[in-house]
C-alpha positions in Angstrom: 70.2 117.1 135.8 71.6 114.3 138.0 72.4 112.2 134.9 74.1 115.2 133.2 76.2 115.8 136.3 77.3 112.2 136.6 78.3 112.1 132.9 80.3 115.3 133.3 82.1 114.0 136.4 82.9 110.7 134.6 84.4 112.8 131.8 86.7 114.6 134.2 87.7 111.4 135.9 88.8 109.7 132.6 91.5 110.6 130.1 92.2 113.0 128.6 90.2 115.1 131.1 91.9 113.8 134.2 95.3 114.1 132.6 94.7 117.7 131.6 93.5 118.6 135.1 96.6 117.0 136.6 98.9 118.8 134.2 97.3 122.1 135.0 97.7 121.5 138.7 101.3 120.5 138.0 101.9 123.8 136.1 100.6 125.7 139.1 103.2 124.0 141.3 106.0 123.9 138.7 108.6 125.3 141.1 108.1 122.3 143.4 109.0 118.7 142.8 105.4 117.5 143.1 104.3 119.9 140.4 106.9 118.7 137.9 106.1 115.1 138.9 102.4 115.6 138.1 103.3 116.9 134.7 105.7 114.0 134.0 103.1 111.6 135.2 100.4 113.1 132.9 102.7 112.9 129.9 103.7 109.3 130.6 100.0 108.3 131.2 99.0 110.1 127.9 101.6 108.0 126.0 100.8 104.7 127.7 97.0 105.0 127.2 97.6 105.9 123.5 99.5 102.7 122.6 98.0 99.4 121.6 99.8 97.1 124.1 98.5 99.0 127.1 95.0 99.4 125.6 94.9 95.6 125.1 95.9 94.9 128.7 93.0 97.1 129.8 90.4 95.6 127.4 91.4 91.9 127.2 89.8 90.9 130.5 86.6 92.5 129.5 86.5 91.3 125.9 87.6 87.7 126.7 85.1 87.2 129.6 82.5 85.7 127.2 83.3 83.9 123.9 81.8 84.9 120.6 78.3 83.6 119.9 78.2 80.2 118.1 75.5 78.4 116.3 75.7 75.6 118.9 74.8 78.2 121.5 71.5 78.9 119.7 70.7 75.2 119.3 71.1 74.7 123.0 68.5 77.3 123.9 66.1 77.2 120.9 63.5 75.3 122.9 63.3 78.1 125.5 61.9 80.6 123.0 64.7 83.2 123.4 64.8 86.7 121.9 67.7 89.0 121.0 68.2 92.0 123.2 70.0 94.8 121.6 71.5 97.6 123.8 71.9 101.1 122.6 75.2 103.1 122.7 74.5 106.7 122.1 73.5 108.7 119.0 75.0 111.2 116.6 72.7 114.2 116.6 71.5 115.7 113.3 73.8 113.6 111.1 74.3 115.4 107.8 74.5 112.1 105.8 70.9 111.3 107.0 69.4 114.6 106.1 70.0 116.2 109.5 68.2 113.4 111.3 69.7 111.7 114.3 71.8 108.5 113.7 73.3 105.7 115.7 76.8 106.2 117.1 79.6 103.9 115.8 79.2 101.5 118.7 75.4 101.5 118.4 75.6 100.9 114.7 78.0 98.0 115.0 75.7 96.4 117.6 72.7 96.9 115.4 74.4 95.4 112.4 75.4 92.3 114.4 71.9 91.9 115.9 70.5 92.0 112.4 72.9 89.3 111.4 72.0 87.1 114.3 68.3 87.6 113.6 68.8 86.5 110.0 70.7 83.4 111.1 68.3 82.4 114.0 64.9 83.9 113.1 64.6 85.4 116.6 62.7 88.6 117.4 64.8 91.6 118.5 64.1 93.8 121.5 65.9 97.1 121.0 66.3 99.2 124.1 67.5 102.8 124.6 66.0 106.2 125.4 66.8 109.8 124.5 69.7 110.3 126.9 70.4 113.9 128.0 68.3 115.4 125.3 64.6 116.0 124.8 65.1 117.0 121.1 66.7 113.7 120.0 64.9 110.5 119.0 65.2 107.5 121.4 67.9 105.1 120.6 65.4 102.3 120.4 63.6 104.0 117.5 66.8 104.6 115.6 67.9 101.0 116.0 64.5 99.9 114.8 64.8 102.0 111.7 68.2 100.7 110.9 67.1 97.1 111.5 64.4 97.5 109.0 66.9 98.8 106.5 69.0 95.8 107.2 66.2 93.5 106.2 64.5 92.7 109.5 60.7 92.6 109.4 59.2 95.4 111.4 56.9 92.8 113.1 60.0 91.1 114.5 61.3 94.3 116.2 60.1 95.5 119.6 61.3 98.7 121.1 61.8 100.1 124.6 62.5 103.9 124.6 62.8 105.0 128.2 66.1 103.5 129.5 69.0 105.9 130.1 71.6 103.3 131.2 72.3 99.6 131.3 70.5 99.0 134.6 67.4 100.7 133.2 67.7 98.6 130.0 67.4 95.4 132.0 64.8 96.7 134.5 62.5 98.0 131.8 62.8 94.8 129.7 62.1 92.7 132.7 58.6 94.0 132.9 58.2 93.8 129.1 59.5 90.3 128.6 58.3 88.6 131.7 54.8 89.7 130.8 55.0 87.5 127.7 56.8 84.6 129.4 60.3 85.2 128.0 63.2 84.6 130.3 66.1 83.5 128.0 67.8 86.3 126.0 70.7 86.5 123.5 72.3 89.7 124.6 74.0 91.9 122.0 76.4 94.6 123.0 80.1 95.7 122.5 82.5 93.0 123.7 84.1 95.2 126.4 80.6 96.1 127.7 79.4 92.5 128.0 80.5 91.6 131.5 78.6 94.4 133.2 75.6 93.9 130.9 75.4 90.2 131.6 75.6 90.7 135.4 72.8 93.4 135.3 70.4 91.3 133.2 71.1 88.2 135.4 70.3 90.3 138.4 66.9 91.0 136.8 66.3 87.3 136.6 67.1 86.6 132.9 69.0 83.6 131.6 71.6 85.3 129.4 73.5 84.0 126.4 76.2 86.5 125.5 76.6 87.7 121.9 79.5 90.2 122.1 80.6 92.2 119.0 82.8 95.0 117.8 86.0 93.7 119.4 88.9 96.1 119.8 91.9 94.1 121.1 94.5 93.5 118.4 94.7 89.9 117.2 97.9 90.2 115.2 101.5 90.8 116.2 102.6 94.3 117.3 104.9 96.3 115.2 106.7 99.6 115.7 103.4 101.5 115.1 101.9 99.8 118.1 104.2 101.7 120.4 103.4 105.1 118.9 100.6 107.1 120.3 97.3 107.2 118.4 94.1 109.1 119.1 91.7 106.2 118.6 93.7 104.0 120.9 93.4 106.6 123.6 89.6 106.5 123.0 89.6 102.7 123.3 91.6 102.9 126.6 89.2 105.5 127.9 86.3 103.2 127.1 88.0 100.4 129.1 88.6 102.7 132.1 85.0 104.0 131.9 83.8 100.4 131.9 85.8 99.5 135.0 84.5 102.6 136.7 80.9 101.7 135.7 81.4 98.2 137.1 82.5 99.6 140.4 79.7 102.1 140.5 77.1 99.4 139.7 78.5 97.2 142.4 78.2 100.1 144.9 74.8 101.3 143.6 73.0 98.1 142.8 74.9 95.4 144.6 
């Protein structure tokens, strides 16, 4: 219940939920200057968060914190017997295309595909971590990632699964016990690029030596054009992800130090 409440609160504190709440409050005070001001602010924020330049300002500091994984990075740590750690990112319940079975979310799938690519290139084992968040009827993310990794050509014997974690902190804490028991301290961490700074910090707090392997970049790498300044729904989602990540970093700093 605590996790459900925290997820619901975060939804209301992020766009579009927060902007809708502010607009409703503004409508209630329409006859006053502050009410009209709230509505104007909500509309302006809605536009700004839906355009590529603003989204990129939000996400660039997160995505550029760690460079993309290079072959040289692996060569430098190969003697330390590292493993790949793959973080989950939610599921799609009862996906029709998979016969009504649960499937990985878009972010989760992109992470899994990249982890498989790294495993093929390096020969490292993969530790997939993720539980059944907010539902007792869904399969744990770790199991879904394992299933997809096998489909992507990774030997089942090279895949290890953790199925209890509900957030990034629990991912790291649960794997600390699992990996330290077999003498593994160095990890190649796979997660979405904007999620990497918080993830690296959390795993380092658990005593791991972390090599970042970010994937699924969002920030635009080509020149902006007129469409970049027009609102788009998926850009709003990206901006919300960025704001959620900053909120998460603040909460982890307050909660875990």
